[in-house]
N, C-alpha and C positions, 0 to 999 in steps of 0.2 A: 515535548509536549504530550507524548505518548508516554513516558514514566511519569509525568504529573497527573494525567489523567487515570494511571492505573488505581491509585488510591481512591477514586470516586467511583468506578464502576463497580455495580453489582455483580453478584454471583451469575455464572451463564452468560455474561457480556462477551461481546466480540468486537474485535477491532475492523473495519471493512474500509480500505483505502481504494478508491477509484481511480484508476489506471486507464489504459487506452493501448489499443494494437500499435499506436504509434511509438508508443515507450517500447516494444519489442523490435518493431520492423524498421523506424525511422520515418521522416517524411520531409521530402527535399523542401516543400513549402511550407512547413510547419516545423523547424528546426527547434525554436527555444519550447514549444508544446511538447515536441517529442522526447527533448532531454528532462522537460521537469516530468513526464510522465514516466520515464526511464528511472529516474531518481525515486520515484513514489515506488515502483515495483522493487527496487533494490531495497527500500526503507520496509518493504512488508517483510521481503526475505530475511532481512536482519532481525526485525522484531520477532520472527519466529523463532530464532537462536538464543535468545535471552530469555532468563526465568518467566517472564511473563507469559510466554507460548505455551506453558504448562497449564496454567489456569484459565486463561483468556487467549484465544485463537486470533492468529492475525491473517487475513484474507484479503486479496484484492479481486477487484473485477476489472477486467480489461476488454471492453466493450470494442466492436469494429463498426464500421459504417452502418448508419440506420437509414 
């Protein structure tokens, strides 16, 4: 989906993925949620390593408990 979106993003755009601290540390009560957020974190790191990272940065927000 990210590759398909690149053709439609204007200059100075950014890709921002919403992750969670659970994706970094895990959570025994939220196993599926933690796994999904961990995958989003890995996706963001991967997006930085492909050519889109040169023109359009990929970042993530990993909030903690609020």
